[in-house]
C-alpha positions as CSV (number, residue, x, y, z in Angstrom):
1,Q,8.5,17.2,33.5
2,V,9.4,14.8,30.7
3,Q,12.1,15.2,28.1
4,L,12.6,13.3,24.9
5,V,16.0,13.5,23.2
6,E,16.7,12.1,19.8
7,S,20.1,11.1,18.4
8,G,21.5,9.3,15.4
9,G,20.6,11.6,12.5
10,G,23.0,12.6,9.8
11,L,24.0,12.4,6.2
12,V,23.8,9.1,4.4
13,Q,23.9,7.9,0.8
14,P,20.9,6.4,-0.9
15,G,20.7,2.7,0.0
16,G,22.5,3.3,3.3
17,S,21.3,2.8,6.8
18,L,20.9,4.9,10.0
19,R,19.6,4.1,13.5
20,L,17.8,6.7,15.4
21,S,17.4,6.7,19.2
22,C,15.1,8.5,21.5
23,E,15.5,8.4,25.3
24,A,12.7,9.7,27.6
25,S,13.7,11.0,31.0
26,G,12.1,12.9,33.9
27,S,9.0,12.3,36.0
28,I,8.0,9.0,34.3
29,F,5.7,6.4,35.8
30,S,5.1,4.6,32.6
31,I,5.2,5.1,28.8
32,N,2.4,4.0,26.5
33,T,3.0,4.3,22.8
34,M,6.2,5.7,21.4
35,G,6.6,6.8,17.8
36,W,8.7,8.4,15.1
37,Y,7.4,11.2,12.9
38,R,9.1,13.1,10.2
39,Q,8.7,16.4,8.5
40,A,10.3,17.3,5.2
41,P,10.8,21.0,4.2
42,G,7.5,22.5,3.2
43,K,5.5,19.4,4.1
44,E,3.3,18.4,7.1
45,R,4.6,16.1,9.8
46,E,3.7,12.5,9.2
47,L,3.8,9.3,11.2
48,V,6.7,7.0,10.3
49,A,6.3,4.2,12.9
50,S,4.9,3.6,16.3
51,I,5.2,1.0,18.9
52,T,3.0,0.2,21.9
53,S,4.2,-0.6,25.4
54,G,3.5,-4.3,24.6
55,G,5.6,-4.2,21.4
56,S,2.9,-3.9,18.7
57,S,4.2,-1.8,15.8
58,N,2.7,0.2,13.0
59,Y,4.4,1.7,10.0
60,A,3.7,4.1,7.2
61,D,3.4,2.3,3.9
62,S,6.3,4.3,2.5
63,V,8.7,2.8,5.0
64,K,7.3,-0.7,5.6
65,G,9.9,-3.3,4.9
66,R,12.7,-0.9,5.2
67,F,12.4,0.6,8.7
68,T,12.1,-1.2,12.0
69,I,10.9,0.4,15.3
70,S,11.8,-1.1,18.6
71,R,12.0,-0.1,22.2
72,D,13.8,-0.9,25.5
73,N,11.3,-0.2,28.2
74,A,14.0,-0.5,30.9
75,K,15.8,2.4,29.3
76,N,12.7,4.4,28.3
77,T,14.2,4.4,24.8
78,V,12.7,3.9,21.3
79,Y,14.8,3.1,18.2
80,L,14.2,3.4,14.5
81,Q,16.4,1.3,12.3
82,M,16.3,2.7,8.8
83,N,17.6,0.6,5.9
84,S,17.6,1.1,2.2
85,L,17.3,4.8,2.6
86,K,15.9,6.9,-0.2
87,P,16.2,10.6,-0.9
88,E,12.5,11.0,-0.1
89,D,13.3,9.9,3.4
90,T,15.1,13.2,4.0
91,A,13.4,15.0,6.8
92,V,13.6,16.0,10.4
93,Y,12.6,13.0,12.5
94,Y,10.8,13.6,15.7
95,C,10.3,11.3,18.7
96,N,6.9,11.2,20.4
97,A,5.7,9.4,23.5
98,G,2.6,9.2,25.6
99,V,3.7,9.3,29.2
100,M,2.1,8.8,32.6
101,N,4.1,10.8,35.0
102,K,4.7,10.0,38.7
103,K,1.7,12.1,39.7
104,L,-0.4,9.8,37.5
105,T,-1.2,12.4,34.9
106,F,-0.9,11.7,31.2
107,G,0.7,13.8,28.6
108,N,2.0,13.6,25.0
109,Y,5.6,14.7,24.5
110,W,7.8,15.5,21.6
111,G,11.5,15.6,21.1
112,K,13.2,18.5,19.3
113,G,14.0,16.4,16.2
114,T,17.1,15.0,14.4
115,L,17.9,15.7,10.8
116,V,18.3,12.8,8.4
117,T,19.6,13.7,4.9
118,V,19.7,11.0,2.2
119,S,21.8,12.3,-0.7
120,S,24.8,11.5,-2.9
């Protein structure tokens, strides 16, 4: 069993910043790629950023230069630093991770999401 728990969402004004965190816990042997996705009302879920176990990152064009993904492997935690936030960034942000559990079986896991609202 693996759980992902996001935190750090909230209400912020345009141009402001937030940092999201996601901690994985449970029967974890290793974690491969971790990522952040978001889903705005009435829209499909989209990839925001991802980071491999080795630290290679990937970003959606819409957030490149504004968001930074990072991870702390010792804490099984991934972060998303969001700067220069825009109203169009408003969405529920979900954490995702590919996990090898202690029985050496692989699975893809999702958090429940944290709401980010960018508005005046």
